[in-house]
GUSE-336840 format. One record per residue (C-alpha): z, y, x. Coordinates in steps of 0.2 Angstrom, whole numbers, plus 5000, padded with zeros to 4 digits. Example, Ala and Ser with C-alpha at 12.3 -4.5 7.8 and 13.67 -1.06 7.14 Angstrom:
// residues 2
503949785062/503649955068/
END
This chain:
// residues 781
482945544987/483245614970/481845594957/481645674941/482645604927/481745694914/479945654920/479345574904/480045724893/479345834906/477545764905/477645754886/478045944886/476745984897/475345894887/476045964871/475946144879/474146124886/473546044870/474146194859/472746284851/472646464857/473746574846/473246754842/473646874855/474047044847/475347084862/473847114873/473347264862/474947344868/474447354886/473447484895/471847424904/472747394921/474147304913/473047184903/471947154918/473547094928/474046984912/472446904909/472146854928/473046694926/472346584940/472446624958/473546734968/473846904960/474747054966/475347174953/475647334963/476647424950/477247604953/478847684947/478847694928/477247594925/477847464914/477947324927/479247224917/478247234902/476747164911/477647024919/478446954903/476846974894/476046874907/477346734905/476946744886/475146734888/475246584900/476246494887/475146554872/473646494881/474246324884/474146354903/475946284906/477346224897/479046324898/479746214912/478146224922/478346414925/479446474939/479946654936/481046734950/482046894949/483446964960/484846994947/485446904932/485247054922/483447064925/483346874922/484146894905/483147044900/481546944905/482046804894/482546914880/480747004881/479846834881/480746784866/480346944856/478546924860/478446744856/479446784840/480746644844/482246614855/481746544872/482746384876/481646284887/481346394903/482546314915/481646394930/481846574925/483246654936/483746734952/483246654969/485046594971/485246514954/483646414956/484046364973/485746294967/484846184955/483646124968/484946094981/486045994970/484645874967/484245844985/485945884994/485945725004/484445775013/485445915022/487045815024/487945865008/488545784992/487845864976/489545924970/489646054986/490646204984/489946384987/491046484997/491346674994/491346805007/493346795009/493146605012/491746625024/492746745034/494246645034/493246495041/492446605054/494146675060/494746495063/493246455074/493446615083/495246575086/494846405092/493646475104/494946585112/493946745108/494946915105/494646945086/495047125089/493747155102/492447035093/492947035075/492446885064/491746995052/490347055064/489946865068/489746845048/488546985048/487546915062/487446745054/486946815037/485546915045/484946745054/484946655038/483946795029/482646765042/482746565040/483346535058/484446385059/485546375075/484246285085/482846415080/483746575084/482546665097/483246695114/483046885111/484446865098/485546745107/486546875116/487446935101/489246925099/489546915118/488246775120/489346655109/488446685093/487346525093/488746415098/489846475085/488446465071/488146285075/490046255074/490046345057/488646255050/489446085056/491146145048/490246185031/489546015030/491245935034/491946035020/490445995008/490146175007/488846315008/488746495009/487546604999/486346605014/486346425014/485646404997/483946465002/484046405020/484346225016/483046225002/481746295014/482246165027/482046015014/480346075009/479846095028/480445925033/480145815017/478345845011/478545724997/479945834989/478945994992/477345914983/478445864969/478946034965/477146104969/476645994955/477946044943/477846234946/476046264940/476346454939/477446554949/478046744945/479046844957/479847004952/480247154965/479247064978/479447204990/481347164991/481146994997/481746935014/480946805026/481846655019/481346705001/479546735008/479446565016/480146475000/478846554989/477446525001/477846335002/477946314983/476346404980/475446324995/474446204984/473846294968/474046464974/474446524956/475646654961/475846824954/476946944964/477547104956/478247254967/478047424974/477947444993/478347624990/480047574983/480547454997/482347535001/483447375006/482847345024/484747365029/485147195020/483547095026/482147155014/480447145023/479147275016/477947185027/478047035015/477047135001/475947225013/475147065019/475046985003/473046985003/473146915021/474346775016/473346735000/471446765004/470446814989/471946884980/471747004965/472647164967/472947264951/473647434953/474847494939/474647684940/474947754923/476647814923/477647824906/479247904913/479048064922/477948224921/476448274932/477448394942/478748264946/477448124950/476548254961/477948294971/478448114973/476648074978/476648214992/478148155000/477647965000/475948005008/476848035023/477047845026/475747755035/476347575031/475847575013/474547505001/474247664992/474147714974/474147874964/475247884949/474647984934/475348024916/474648084900/476248184898/476248374898/476448464915/478348514911/479448604923/479048604942/480248514954/481548644958/482048684976/483648784980/484548814996/486448844997/487648915011/488648765011/489048605002/490448664992/489348804985/488048674982/489348574971/489848744962/488048784958/487648614952/489248614941/488748784933/486948724930/487448564921/488548674910/487148794907/485948654903/487048574890/486648734879/484848754884/484248874898/482648954903/481848904888/482148724891/482948604878/484748564879/485248414890/486748314886/487848254900/487248074898/485448134901/485948204918/486348124935/486648164953/485948054966/486648074984/486147985000/487847945006/489447914996/490448045006/489348174997/490148134980/491848214985/491248384983/490548354966/492048254960/493248394966/492148524957/492048424941/493848374940/494348554942/493148624929/493448484917/491648414918/491748224913/490848114925/490647934931/490247854947/489047714946/489047574959/490747604966/492447684964/492747874962/493047964979/494847974978/495047794972/494147724987/495147604997/495047705014/495447875004/496947794996/497547725013/497347905021/498147995007/499647875008/499847925027/499848105022/501148075008/502347985019/502248125032/502648255019/503848155009/504648015020/505447955004/503847894996/504147704997/502547664988/501547755002/502547665015/502147495008/500347535007/500147575026/501647495035/500347355040/498747445039/498047425052/498847265056/500547285065/501147105064/502247165049/501947015036/502746985020/504446925029/504647075040/504247195025/505647095014/506847125028/506447315027/506647315009/508347215009/509047335021/508447495012/509147424996/510747375003/511047555010/510247644997/509047735008/507147745008/506047615016/505747725031/507647735034/507747555030/506547515044/507547625057/509247535052/508347365053/507847415071/509447475076/510247315070/508947215080/508447125064/506647115069/505947045085/504347025094/502747115093/503247175074/504847265081/503847355094/502447405082/503747465068/504647565081/503047655086/502647675067/504247755062/504347865078/502547925074/503147965056/504548075063/503448165075/502048205062/503348255049/504048385063/502248445065/502048495046/501948685045/502048705064/501148875069/500448775084/499148675074/498348675057/498548555043/496748495046/497148455065/498748365059/497748265047/496548225062/498048165073/498848055059/497147965056/496847945075/498547905081/498947785067/497447685073/496747695055/495147775061/494947655076/495247505063/493647555054/492647595070/493047425075/492547345059/490747275059/490547265040/489047365035/490247475024/491247535038/490147685044/490147745026/492047735026/492147835042/491047965034/492247965019/493747995030/492748145038/492448215020/494248195016/494748305031/493448425026/494248435009/495848495018/494948665023/495148725006/497048725006/498348815016/499448645019/499448465016/500748485002/499548594992/498048474994/499148324989/499748414973/497948464970/497248284970/498748224960/498448354946/496548324945/496748144945/498048154931/496948274921/495548144921/495648084903/494647934906/493847934888/492247864883/491348014879/489748084887/489848094906/488648154920/488248004932/488448014951/487747884962/486947844978/484947834979/485047654982/486147614967/484947724956/483447614959/482847544942/483747684932/482947834925/483748004918/482948154909/483748274922/484048224941/484948324954/484548274973/485748364983/486048355003/484148365008/484548405026/483948325042/485248205049/485948175032/484348135023/483348065031/484847975039/485048005057/485847835059/484347755051/483147835062/484047815078/484347615073/482547585067/481347725073/479747755063/480247605052/481847685047/481047855044/479747775033/481247685023/482047855021/480447925014/480347785001/482147824996/481648004993/480147944983/481347834973/482547984970/481148094963/480447964952/482047934943/481848104934/480948104917/480848294914/481848394927/482148364945/483148484956/483148464975/484448554985/485048575003/486448675012/486248785028/487948735034/489148585033/490848585040/491448425049/493248415055/493348605054/491748645064/490248735056/488748625058/487048715055/485848605045/483948615045/483148575028/482448395027/480748365034/480448285016/480548465009/479048515019/478148375012/478348434994/476648494988/476848684984/475848674967/477248564960/478748654967/479748814961/480848894975/482448964967/483649094974/485449074968/485949224957/486749364967/487249254981/485749284993/485049434983/483749414971/483949364953/484049184945/482449104947/481649214960/480349134970/480149164989/478549254995/477249104997/477149115016/477148955026/477748785019/478948745006/480348725019/479948895026/479948985009/481648905004/482448965021/481749135019/482349145000/484149105006/484049225022/484549085034/483449165047/483949345044/484849435059/486449445049/486549255047/486149225065/487549345069/488749245058/488249095067/488449165084/490249225080/490649065073/490048975089/491049105099/492649075089/492648885082/493548855066/494548715075/494648635092/495848495089/495548405106/495848565117/497148645106/498448515102/499548555117/499148735118/500348875113/499348995102/499449185106/499749255089/499249435094/497549365101/497249265085/497749405073/496449535079/496149605061/496949755054/497749805038/496449875026/494949785034/493649715023/493349535027/492349385020/492949205017/491749065014/492749004998/493449154991/492149284996/492549465000/494249545001/495449675009/496749635021/498449695014/499649615026/499649515043/500949385049/500449305065/498949215062/499049225044/498149365033/498649415016/497049455008/496649534990/495049454986/493849544974/493649394963/494949254969/496549364969/497849384983/497949234995/498549195012/497349125024/497249085042/496349225052/495049105060/494349065042/493749245040/492649365048/492249545046/491149595031/489949675042/489449515050/488849445033/486949475029/487349505011/
END
């Protein structure tokens, strides 16, 4: 068993710290009454319930300084835990500024993982490890699990090792060792999960290795089984401070409770209304039951907000009050009322992106009596990453600089690049770079050796890699599964290429066929990584983008041009990110698009987690609104198109929870009638007013919906093998006034089969497929 090598120095430093005369405390004068109350309550359990923008980091760091300044503890007797290295660095820097000196002696200020690494290296032998153990990254962990799955004769395609990795990670977050996994969970992974989990842990010990989940799990196990070690650290850590307590998982919760079990000097800082990471193990219940876990705990509510206006706080408060599982607080501010939260509905997602782009440009010069906003001061926060595509397309087209925070831009995402490579190869079989990217994606048994043979054959004959692959197959230069898969691949490419421009199906249907028959969509459907559903949504969004173009070639040219036009300079840019990535950030002006039921709140989250999932979605809405300092704009679309099909959307239920006194309903200029900023009649709730303002319930809109349902935009499953009756499709006449969702009103000047040549009022003359337009009389405006 390890002991403290520095025990004498430790005791000396502790005595010195506690013997110090109390220094002046001018830093307390910089706090508001609630913050000061939380800082000065040094002994016993304290819950600092800190709302968004209420200065919780300031209160937390001041509390550390006060502990040191009052001689309550030495620097190495304080355990201060954060979730990120960035937060730990910021906390240490703030403490140093307040003390007026650099902080060197706070070895126990850091993240959960960094602190547990130190503890585990001191006591590694207690869990069968050596002190020089290695920490596996995700790739190493997956490779080890694949070996175990293969040894167990399990079909990796049906039961992917990545799925097992997710299960084990979930169990470790809940502090379940293999022997503690409950029977209700043991059926996972075809009833082999606990067996493989146990084998995995044995193999890790043999390798003298741990994964990230083990860092906490092993330390919790040491504390539970070795009372002397636990007491050693209970004595050492006289005071414990925890940031973002609402984001802790079960293992972190147990670790903290064990360490605080003796002296109860634990101060947890968090906001139950901002617990949005349940999908990665966070338990909002940890903060909700703090008073039960620590009887007599002092709860201090930080409610004075220094970030947002009263209207923004009022709107956020109205939404979050819909949650039952919360401790409750009311944010307030001394700021002027400012602008009301703006609510606007649009016909579809593309129109939503166009309007936001125009509004951002207008706001740069100042609009409606507001001050000018720079691009750096504006952000667009989306619920799902696939929503970014419409904004990126629009901004690249109009030359509006932007950055994506927390991930790559839409057309730079791996799954989009893969899909685009398939499309490029179908349109241009000579595109060797596209061939190299997708020839073994999904896996076709074509490794480096097989691909080198294809390249050698292509070079020696002066042909493309596609033709080189055909020549290699003809020469029987490849055998086994790889040969059969390569033959199928090149045959598919040839067949898909023949379909390009075919009158029997649209380029949208062709894109679906390519992604389906290549096995690429199925690859992500079978992948159990938490990111996979998002990747599938991105692929749907990619197909949706094709609707704006007449063919695949035009779309590929468009993407190449707009990506080439991106200068990539370091000037001011609008920020685009998901709501999850936005937590902890703030912007003067925030746009919150896509507030529609099913999208936000997410249908998947509600289906998988019921009321618990809905409440986490509502907390996400609260986080989104409270990112705004001066101006918050919420928008929704009445229609979204998925795989060529119109899908009507209902405004998010969260919209109806917005208090009317804090919201202004806008009508888009000229789009639905009414001028800019025209408010709907105040009848019914916010949702009703927004719907009425945009005529979503008008007879004309219903006729439009009925017609779309009678003649769907695309029916790929039924129509792939049908011969289209061109006369039936082209039921329009020359001179007829029609309406197109992207190009607006126009007059038909020519008809060729199912293609119409239309002189649009604003977009000029274009050729479009008949099923994408309808008679002008069927439009309600």
